[in-house]
FINUVEX-999362 format. One record per residue: x, y, z of N, C-alpha, C, CB in turn. Coordinates in pm, whole numbers, padded with zeros to 5 digits, always signed. Glycine has a CB too. Example, Ala and Ser with C-alpha at 12.3 -4.5 7.8 and 13.67 -1.06 7.14 Angstrom:
+01319-00569+00780+01230-00450+00780+01320-00330+00780+01131-00447+00905/+01285-00225+00708+01367-00106+00714+01290+00003+00787+01408-00060+00572/
REM end
This chain:
-01962-05674-00809-01908-05608-00692-01815-05494-00736-01834-05708-00602/-01827-05377-00683-01746-05266-00720-01603-05283-00688-01795-05148-00658/-01512-05219-00754-01366-05237-00732-01324-05189-00596-01285-05163-00838/-01398-05093-00536-01363-05028-00407-01429-05104-00286-01411-04877-00408/-01520-05201-00319-01586-05274-00216-01495-05378-00153-01707-05338-00270/-01508-05389-00019-01432-05492+00050-01520-05619+00067-01382-05439+00189/-01466-05730+00024-01541-05855+00033-01546-05903+00180-01475-05964-00058/-01670-05922+00225-01686-05969+00365-01701-06116+00369-01806-05903+00432/-01615-06184+00461-01627-06321+00471-01716-06347+00591-01492-06387+00481/-01811-06439+00569-01909-06467+00669-01918-06615+00705-02039-06418+00622/-01956-06640+00837-01981-06775+00880-02123-06788+00926-01884-06816+00989/-02192-06894+00877-02336-06915+00904-02344-07012+01019-02416-06969+00777/-02421-06984+01113-02447-07072+01229-02598-07109+01244-02396-07003+01359/-02621-07238+01257-02758-07290+01277-02760-07397+01384-02816-07347+01145/-02865-07406+01456-02878-07507+01559-03020-07559+01567-02834-07453+01693/-03038-07693+01574-03168-07744+01605-03154-07854+01712-03237-07797+01477/-03248-07849+01802-03245-07950+01909-03325-08075+01870-03301-07890+02039/-03312-08179+01946-03387-08303+01908-03537-08270+01911-03353-08425+02007/-03578-08190+02005-03716-08156+02027-03774-08077+01913-03731-08081+02153/-03681-07991+01852-03731-07906+01746-03785-07984+01622-03622-07813+01705/-03708-08096+01587-03745-08177+01471-03743-08093+01346-03883-08239+01490/-03653-07992+01343-03646-07896+01232-03525-07922+01148-03643-07752+01283/-03532-07917+01017-03415-07933+00933-03338-07804+00943-03452-07967+00785/-03207-07809+00968-03125-07688+00978-03124-07604+00850-02984-07724+01013/-03166-07671+00737-03163-07591+00613-03266-07481+00622-03189-07681+00489/-03370-07504+00696-03477-07396+00721-03413-07271+00768-03583-07442+00827/-03318-07289+00856-03237-07164+00904-03133-07118+00810-03166-07190+01037/-03068-07215+00741-02956-07176+00652-02997-07111+00521-02873-07296+00620/-03118-07147+00471-03156-07083+00344-03166-06936+00346-03281-07135+00300/-03237-06876+00449-03233-06726+00447-03094-06668+00470-03327-06670+00553/-03011-06738+00545-02876-06681+00573-02794-06692+00442-02802-06758+00695/-02810-06788+00363-02742-06797+00235-02793-06687+00144-02762-06935+00170/-02926-06667+00146-02982-06563+00059-02929-06424+00101-03138-06567+00064/-02923-06398+00226-02876-06270+00280-02733-06251+00234-02886-06266+00437/-02648-06351+00251-02504-06340+00208-02494-06314+00062-02426-06468+00241/-02576-06388-00023-02571-06370-00167-02617-06219-00206-02667-06480-00237/-02721-06170-00134-02768-06041-00159-02666-05935-00129-02888-06019-00082/-02591-05952-00022-02490-05861+00022-02353-05887-00041-02479-05869+00169/-02351-05983-00134-02222-06020-00196-02114-06062-00094-02171-05904-00279/-02159-06127+00007-02062-06174+00107-02015-06314+00067-02125-06176+00252/-01888-06347+00107-01840-06476+00080-01867-06570+00197-01696-06470+00048/-01933-06676+00182-01964-06774+00287-01839-06864+00302-02095-06860+00250/-01772-06837+00418-01652-06920+00451-01681-07058+00513-01563-06842+00547/-01800-07072+00568-01830-07201+00623-01969-07193+00690-01719-07247+00723/-02031-07313+00699-02155-07331+00768-02138-07419+00893-02258-07391+00675/-02178-07375+01006-02154-07444+01127-02295-07488+01186-02073-07351+01227/-02315-07617+01188-02454-07661+01227-02447-07761+01344-02529-07729+01102/-02515-07728+01451-02521-07820+01567-02660-07888+01559-02499-07742+01709/-02667-08014+01535-02781-08085+01532-02808-08163+01659-02778-08169+01421/-02929-08159+01717-02961-08224+01839-02906-08167+01964-02921-08354+01831/-02873-08042+01961-02806-07975+02080-02905-07865+02133-02659-07907+02037/-02922-07868+02261-03004-07764+02327-02932-07631+02328-03039-07805+02470/-03007-07527+02317-02942-07389+02320-02895-07357+02464-03045-07275+02270/-02944-07431+02565-02900-07399+02700-02761-07439+02724-02987-07462+02800/-02704-07525+02639-02560-07568+02648-02475-07465+02582-02536-07707+02581/-02385-07404+02657-02296-07309+02586-02183-07375+02510-02237-07213+02683/-02148-07498+02547-02052-07569+02474-02112-07671+02378-01961-07634+02568/-02098-07644+02250-02155-07732+02136-02038-07753+02044-02285-07662+02055/-02029-07867+01974-01920-07894+01883-01897-07794+01781-01940-08016+01820/-01999-07756+01705-01983-07665+01591-01978-07520+01636-02095-07684+01491/-02039-07490+01748-02027-07352+01806-01883-07339+01859-02135-07327+01926/-01831-07439+01920-01686-07430+01963-01594-07411+01845-01642-07557+02040/-01627-07486+01734-01546-07476+01618-01550-07336+01555-01589-07577+01520/-01670-07280+01557-01697-07143+01501-01608-07040+01581-01858-07103+01511/-01618-07053+01715-01544-06960+01806-01396-06973+01779-01575-06990+01958/-01350-07097+01767-01204-07122+01732-01161-07061+01605-01176-07266+01722/-01237-07079+01505-01214-07023+01378-01220-06870+01376-01311-07078+01285/-01304-06817+01461-01311-06668+01476-01194-06614+01535-01425-06626+01557/-01136-06689+01634-01013-06645+01695-00889-06643+01602-00986-06730+01810/-00904-06726+01492-00797-06738+01392-00829-06634+01276-00787-06891+01336/-00941-06554+01290-00964-06448+01197-01001-06507+01057-00839-06356+01189/-01070-06619+01058-01106-06679+00927-01232-06617+00862-01129-06830+00945/-01302-06537+00938-01420-06470+00886-01439-06330+00953-01545-06559+00909/-01524-06247+00888-01542-06110+00936-01677-06092+01008-01532-06012+00818/-01765-06191+00989-01904-06170+01045-01968-06312+01066-01997-06078+00944/-02053-06315+01172-02130-06433+01192-02276-06405+01171-02106-06489+01328/-02345-06498+01096-02481-06481+01059-02570-06589+01134-02495-06492+00904/-02674-06551+01198-02767-06649+01255-02909-06606+01223-02747-06663+01409/-02996-06702+01226-03143-06674+01195-03211-06598+01306-03221-06805+01171/-03180-06645+01433-03238-06580+01553-03143-06592+01664-03372-06642+01593/-03157-06500+01758-03067-06502+01882-03069-06644+01950-03118-06390+01991/-03190-06694+01964-03200-06814+02048-03144-06940+01972-03351-06837+02091/-03110-06931+01845-03040-07037+01777-02891-07034+01819-03057-07023+01623/-02848-06922+01852-02702-06906+01897-02690-06923+02048-02644-06763+01856/-02774-06857+02122-02760-06863+02271-02903-06846+02330-02659-06748+02326/-02920-06915+02444-03049-06911+02513-03047-06804+02626-03083-07052+02572/-02925-06781+02673-02923-06680+02789-02852-06552+02750-02851-06741+02915/-02894-06452+02805-02834-06315+02780-02693-06310+02816-02907-06206+02856/-02656-06382+02919-02516-06386+02967-02423-06446+02861-02506-06469+03099/-02471-06560+02806-02395-06635+02702-02382-06547+02578-02465-06773+02665/-02496-06488+02539-02495-06408+02419-02398-06286+02431-02637-06360+02388/-02406-06223+02546-02322-06105+02566-02175-06138+02569-02359-06037+02694/-02141-06260+02632-02006-06295+02640-01950-06318+02495-01991-06420+02730/-02036-06392+02413-01989-06420+02278-01974-06288+02196-02088-06517+02206/-02072-06203+02214-02068-06070+02141-01947-05982+02186-02204-05990+02166/-01916-05992+02315-01799-05922+02365-01670-05969+02295-01787-05942+02516/-01663-06103+02286-01539-06159+02226-01538-06127+02077-01530-06316+02249/-01649-06131+02010-01652-06094+01866-01615-05952+01852-01789-06117+01803/-01654-05863+01939-01614-05723+01933-01470-05705+01946-01682-05644+02037/-01401-05781+02037-01258-05771+02049-01192-05824+01921-01210-05848+02173/-01248-05921+01858-01186-05984+01742-01226-05907+01614-01229-06133+01733/-01307-05796+01630-01355-05722+01520-01436-05801+01418-01243-05661+01455/-01514-05891+01482-01605-05976+01405-01755-05926+01427-01588-06130+01450/-01829-05904+01325-01959-05853+01342-02055-05969+01359-01998-05765+01227/-02175-05935+01422-02273-06038+01452-02411-05995+01390-02284-06059+01609/-02471-06080+01312-02592-06040+01243-02703-06146+01269-02563-06023+01090/-02811-06098+01323-02925-06188+01353-03041-06137+01265-02964-06189+01511/-03082-06221+01168-03185-06176+01073-03324-06151+01137-03200-06280+00963/-03368-06237+01227-03504-06218+01283-03510-06089+01366-03546-06340+01372/-03405-06064+01439-03405-05941+01522-03360-05818+01452-03319-05958+01639/-03318-05836+01330-03260-05722+01243-03147-05659+01316-03369-05609+01208/-03060-05738+01382-02943-05686+01452-02816-05706+01367-02928-05755+01590/-02744-05598+01348-02617-05609+01272-02520-05516+01341-02635-05570+01116/-02417-05575+01411-02329-05490+01486-02226-05415+01405-02260-05568+01586/-02235-05437+01263-02145-05356+01182-02212-05213+01153-02112-05434+01045/-02338-05198+01206-02403-05064+01188-02412-04996+01324-02548-05078+01124/-02433-04861+01319-02435-04787+01436-02560-04832+01527-02439-04637+01399/-02671-04861+01465-02792-04904+01539-02756-05041+01607-02922-04917+01440/-02693-05131+01527-02665-05262+01585-02569-05252+01710-02602-05354+01475/-02473-05163+01696-02377-05142+01810-02453-05086+01936-02258-05041+01766/-02547-04998+01904-02637-04935+02016-02715-05042+02081-02739-04825+01960/-02776-05127+02006-02852-05241+02064-02764-05331+02151-02916-05325+01952/-02640-05363+02104-02547-05438+02180-02514-05367+02315-02421-05459+02097/-02493-05237+02305-02464-05164+02429-02580-05168+02529-02431-05020+02395/-02699-05158+02474-02818-05166+02563-02837-05302+02624-02943-05129+02488/-02813-05407+02545-02823-05548+02592-02715-05568+02703-02803-05654+02468/-02597-05514+02681-02492-05529+02788-02535-05465+02914-02359-05468+02745/-02587-05342+02903-02637-05266+03017-02742-05343+03094-02694-05133+02972/-02839-05403+03015-02944-05480+03076-02887-05602+03144-03047-05520+02972/-02797-05669+03076-02731-05787+03135-02660-05756+03271-02628-05843+03035/-02592-05642+03273-02520-05604+03397-02622-05571+03502-02424-05483+03374/-02726-05505+03467-02832-05465+03563-02894-05592+03624-02944-05376+03491/-02927-05691+03534-02985-05818+03586-02883-05884+03683-03022-05918+03466/-02759-05893+03651-02660-05951+03736-02657-05878+03871-02525-05948+03667/-02657-05747+03874-02654-05669+03993-02783-05694+04076-02637-05520+03957/-02886-05702+04013-03013-05729+04090-03011-05867+04153-03139-05717+03998/-02964-05967+04082-02949-06098+04137-02860-06100+04256-02897-06190+04036/-02743-06030+04248-02647-06025+04360-02710-05967+04478-02523-05947+04327/-02790-05851+04455-02860-05787+04564-02960-05872+04635-02925-05669+04516/-03038-05951+04551-03136-06034+04609-03073-06150+04694-03224-06087+04499/-02962-06207+04641-02891-06307+04708-02838-06257+04843-02783-06357+04621/-02774-06136+04845-02708-06088+04961-02824-06048+05062-02608-05965+04925/-02940-06000+05015-03051-05962+05105-03108-06087+05173-03165-05887+05026/-03118-06193+05088-03169-06318+05142-03076-06386+05248-03192-06412+05028/-02943-06371+05223-02847-06424+05323-02854-06348+05449-02707-06420+05271/-02862-06212+05437-02864-06125+05552-02987-06159+05636-02863-05975+05509/-03107-06181+05568-03231-06206+05641-03216-06342+05712-03358-06204+05543/-03155-06439+05646-03137-06574+05705-03052-06571+05829-03075-06668+05604/-02943-06488+05823-02848-06475+05934-02920-06413+06053-02726-06388+05892/-03003-06315+06023-03085-06248+06129-03171-06342+06198-03169-06138+06074/-03218-06440+06119-03316-06540+06174-03242-06656+06238-03410-06594+06061/-03110-06645+06249-03029-06744+06313-02987-06862+06232-03097-06790+06424/-03007-06855+06105-02963-06967+06012-02816-06956+05982-03043-06965+05876/-02750-07079+05969-02608-07079+05945-02587-07135+05804-02531-07163+06054/-02476-07092+05744-02444-07131+05611-02320-07217+05615-02427-07010+05520/-02308-07297+05508-02194-07383+05492-02225-07522+05559-02067-07315+05554/-02125-07607+05547-02140-07735+05602-02149-07742+05756-02032-07815+05556/-02220-07831+05811-02232-07843+05957-02090-07866+06023-02330-07964+05992/-02068-07805+06133-01940-07816+06211-01950-07926+06316-01906-07680+06281/-01855-08006+06331-01852-08112+06435-01737-08096+06533-01843-08249+06370/-01758-08142+06651-01648-08143+06748-01559-08267+06723-01702-08143+06895/-01432-08246+06708-01335-08344+06680-01253-08369+06818-01241-08295+06557/-01264-08488+06870-01201-08519+07000-01056-08575+06975-01290-08624+07082/-00959-08506+07035-00817-08553+07021-00804-08688+07086-00716-08453+07085/-00869-08713+07201-00854-08838+07271-00903-08955+07185-00929-08833+07404/-01015-08931+07119-01076-09034+07034-00986-09068+06914-01215-08986+06984/-00940-08959+06851-00853-08981+06730-00722-09045+06774-00825-08845+06653/-00668-09002+06881-00535-09063+06922-00557-09208+06963-00467-08982+07042/-00667-09244+07018-00697-09381+07055-00704-09468+06923-00834-09389+07139/-00772-09410+06821-00785-09482+06696-00654-09505+06628-00874-09411+06606/-00558-09396+06637-00428-09416+06581-00348-09523+06660-00353-09282+06580/-00361-09527+06786-00287-09625+06868-00330-09768+06829-00312-09601+07022/-00455-09780+06788-00510-09912+06746-00470-09951+06600-00666-09908+06757/-00391-09853+06539-00341-09884+06406-00425-09836+06297-00324-10026+06390/-00530-09763+06326-00617-09707+06212-00543-09598+06134-00753-09645+06270/-00549-09606+06011-00473-09505+05926-00541-09371+05928-00461-09554+05777/-00467-09260+05899-00519-09127+05891-00638-09123+05795-00410-09031+05846/-00624-09191+05683-00727-09193+05581-00852-09260+05639-00678-09267+05451/-00841-09367+05709-00958-09438+05762-01024-09362+05868-00921-09572+05815/-00940-09290+05948-01006-09206+06052-01087-09097+05995-00905-09145+06143/-01021-09027+05893-01091-08912+05826-01223-08959+05763-01000-08847+05715/-01224-09073+05702-01338-09131+05636-01452-09165+05737-01295-09256+05559/-01404-09225+05846-01495-09268+05951-01568-09139+06014-01413-09352+06063/-01490-09039+06033-01541-08915+06105-01606-08816+06008-01423-08843+06181/-01583-08840+05878-01641-08739+05777-01565-08610+05774-01787-08706+05810/-01435-08612+05801-01363-08487+05803-01237-08506+05716-01327-08444+05951/-01166-08402+05688-01045-08403+05602-00927-08463+05675-01011-08259+05555/-00836-08527+05594-00719-08592+05656-00632-08482+05721-00635-08677+05549/-00628-08363+05661-00546-08260+05715-00596-08211+05855-00541-08146+05617/-00734-08228+05878-00783-08197+06008-00740-08299+06108-00930-08184+06007/-00750-08424+06074-00696-08540+06155-00554-08513+06200-00698-08672+06074/-00470-08488+06109-00330-08460+06142-00311-08344+06226-00252-08442+06022/-00384-08234+06194-00369-08110+06282-00417-08131+06424-00448-07991+06223/-00516-08207+06450-00567-08237+06582-00465-08321+06662-00703-08311+06571/-00409-08426+06592-00313-08513+06653-00184-08438+06683-00287-08632+06562/-00145-08345+06598-00017-08271+06619-00028-08169+06728+00026-08202+06491/-00150-08106+06741-00170-08002+06844-00204-08068+06978-00282-07903+06801/-00268-08180+06975-00303-08250+07092-00421-08185+07162-00188-08258+07182/-00510-08130+07087-00625-08067+07149-00749-08086+07061-00596-07918+07174/-00868-08068+07122-00990-08082+07040-01007-07964+06946-01114-08095+07130/-01089-07987+06841-01108-07884+06739-01249-07898+06687-01002-07895+06623/-01289-07792+06618-01408-07800+06534-01379-07810+06384-01493-07681+06558/-01453-07887+06317-01424-07907+06169-01555-07916+06103-01336-08037+06138/-01551-07887+05960-01668-07904+05876-01676-08043+05830-01666-07811+05758/-01796-08096+05827-01815-08227+05764-01811-08219+05616-01944-08288+05806/
REM end
């Protein structure tokens, strides 16, 4: 290594699910070779065995993120995006945090390296695509709700008529506020409000 070169500390991450039946070494070997080729120092290997990529919280991934926040390494190496995250949202959130921490992210299979101009461009494009997907989902949800309202559909829990006379009678019989609320399927605060106001009301079940 040249005297002017800065040694890069890297963390290797691998994940295999129970369904994969894959030895994590299959992922780690090319990561180790890449680090050796680039003269990077491997600070640690984080391996989640038997964990689905759909789960954003995994023991070793959580440890990696915690160590990243302590600035224990300069870059994270993975074999493929889907070993690290299964959703674009999760991936972008992690990459955004790495960016704030000045930690680079390298995925060998996709040839993505955010320490390079091209890698940063790809990250920007991914972020834009993710934002567009979220906007489209919001638009579809709002359009669906608007159509449903026009068709007379109501949202939220069904509303029921609460009778002051009935609740007051139950209280006089010695029934507790909690028991009344449970019997009527309404909140205790609603029972108290109706009894205090002395009038009927509508409430959500």
